[in-house]
C-alpha positions in Angstrom: -0.2 0.2 0.1 1.4 3.8 -0.5 0.3 7.1 0.9 -0.4 10.1 -0.8 0.4 13.7 0.9 -1.3 16.6 -1.2 -3.1 19.9 -0.6 -6.2 18.1 0.3 -4.8 16.0 3.1 -3.9 12.5 3.4 -5.5 9.3 1.1 -4.1 6.2 2.3 -4.3 4.1 -0.8 -5.3 5.2 -4.4 -8.6 2.6 -4.5 -10.0 5.8 -2.1 -9.5 9.1 -5.2 -13.0 9.6 -6.4 -13.3 7.9 -9.6 -11.9 9.7 -12.4 -9.6 11.6 -10.8 -6.1 10.7 -10.6 -4.0 13.6 -8.6 -5.1 15.0 -5.3 -5.9 18.7 -4.9 -8.2 21.5 -6.3 -9.0 22.5 -10.0 -5.9 25.2 -9.6 -3.3 24.0 -12.4 -0.2 25.6 -11.0 -0.7 23.7 -7.3 2.3 21.7 -6.1 1.7 17.4 -7.2 1.2 15.6 -4.5 4.4 13.8 -2.8 3.7 10.0 -2.4 5.6 8.1 -0.1 5.8 4.1 -0.5 5.6 2.4 3.1 7.4 -0.4 3.1 7.2 -2.9 5.8 10.9 -3.4 6.4 11.9 -5.9 9.6 14.5 -3.7 11.5 15.3 -7.1 14.2 16.8 -9.1 10.6 20.1 -7.8 11.4 20.1 -7.9 15.1 19.0 -12.1 14.9 22.0 -12.9 11.8 24.4 -11.4 13.9 23.1 -13.1 17.3 24.8 -15.9 19.0 23.4 -19.3 19.2 24.1 -18.4 23.0 22.2 -16.2 24.7 21.8 -14.7 28.3 21.6 -17.8 31.2 22.2 -17.7 34.7 24.9 -20.0 36.4 22.6 -23.0 35.6 21.1 -24.1 39.2 18.2 -23.5 41.0 18.6 -20.8 42.7 20.1 -18.9 39.2 18.3 -15.4 38.4 15.4 -16.1 36.6 15.6 -12.8 34.9 19.0 -13.6 32.7 17.0 -16.0 30.2 15.0 -12.5 29.5 17.7 -10.6 28.3 18.7 -10.5 24.7 21.5 -8.0 24.4 25.0 -9.4 25.2 25.9 -5.6 26.5 22.9 -5.9 28.8 23.9 -9.6 30.0 27.5 -9.7 30.5 27.2 -6.4 32.9 24.0 -7.9 35.2 25.3 -9.7 37.9 24.5 -13.8 38.1 24.1 -13.6 34.4 26.4 -14.3 31.8 26.7 -14.9 27.9 27.9 -17.9 26.8 30.7 -18.0 29.7 31.2 -14.4 29.1 31.0 -11.5 32.3 31.7 -8.1 32.9 32.4 -8.9 36.1 35.3 -11.7 35.3 32.9 -14.5 36.4 29.4 -14.7 38.6 28.6 -15.7 42.6 26.4 -18.8 42.4 25.0 -20.4 45.9 22.4 -19.4 47.5 19.2 -17.3 45.8 20.8 -14.0 47.5 24.7 -15.0 46.4 23.2 -14.6 42.3 22.4 -11.5 42.3 26.0 -10.4 43.6 28.3 -8.4 41.6 32.3 -8.9 42.7 34.2 -11.6 43.2 35.0 -9.9 46.9 31.6 -9.8 47.7 31.2 -13.0 46.9 33.7 -14.6 49.1 32.6 -12.0 51.4 29.5 -14.0 51.5 30.8 -17.5 51.6 29.3 -18.0 54.8 25.9 -18.0 53.2 26.4 -20.8 51.4 28.0 -18.6 48.2 31.1 -19.7 45.6 32.5 -17.2 43.1 32.5 -19.1 39.6 35.1 -18.0 36.9 34.2 -16.7 34.0 35.5 -18.6 30.9 
């Protein structure tokens, strides 16, 4: 489909023109010709899908992993989220695993400091 914008306004498709009329406007021949805009369906996510890694964002794989990791669609967002990793990559150098409170810890020092709560550090690969 296409839209035509002219002095008389917007018409969504050529079928909406009155019979026998091939343009929009008044009878004044000096009026500007209508501008035609073609509307093409473009899949803006196709390029993103083509460059996506076959691996997605995941937690540490334990029952207490951060359940939100699997909903993170971007590599950058994933690797900057505590407890999440993208194919073993994390900007924190790893992630904290163990009790449910451990998976939200963003650094090795804090994770190891919570070892008494059952936390342990998993280095990124």
